Steps between C-alpha positions, in 0.01 A plus 500: 500500500191444711188675374225620739247252361735219603473597867168321539375148454572159648843452644614862512417580862588149612836495326409206276416467135707769327805469724470853640357599833402826655351575836427811697829438685708535183695827465327778312668814367378809323721575202562861408700696246651847507660696218774758530418678174745744342432732208747623237618778735576247776209614716311251718123447481323516838134475598350643818264267681277583797657227712876526448554834327741514208633168368591327175196348328409137547255261653371148528546233234165355398435128458639376167706816439876496444712757687583735208137507381381574853751782533404658167132483603565649846714787368235581239215484753680716754675757282365484144847412367610209283837345589755250378583261785873447536712294733416381848660725763365357826293237676348596834312295759278670754478209741236673710248513214630215280550736206781422256583800280705496181653835400594559137683780323275640227521747213219743417346446155190719483240695695498796735494436875160580646280429801275195487252305707802344675718806563455865585768624262794379293809670364863494397774582751877505501649199680595730789147643525351151481726379782379789719130464413473125564478477879347157563800298630455189284421695182792734570740204529369341178539827310850554640600145400367542146665838447838382628498153348733443207430141403422312821174405664429588863311259723361631827262349755344747743211564734340788681447520873191713533545779748225719634438792269736383224430172321837511320732617778639156577651398163734208564722335238531128572710380205680693227704363211643635177498246219 
């Protein structure tokens, strides 16, 4: 594992010394996590954000954080709930923004859903209600995959073609696989 403090010093930028090289031309991705959280009644936890409306909780993985820890932190920050992170349900690549998102199935452990600095409100919904409330095309597809997935993992690469008046109207799936 490369630590941030190792990204400086002689040889790093030139590709000599430590055997690794990195330049501004190297690929960069933002890594994100999303949790499809279910409670004991089978309801799904959703948060409502100003930008995308209702969606499952999640966010960006911080430097040095593993995926389950990042997801537990994001769910807590957004909804006030503590979760047990379960199996991986999907991996999604937004090639237009270089975001790679990992979606996990989660079980609720503690806490009551509530608004936060990051979301306007949070609550429990039946799977059918959740499917209707989540309207952002990419989030809708991720939720649908997680709710219908038995044991497999979905991989999907997509992008948006921005159209006047609707930033998400041109959702295009480029690659889709079930593993």
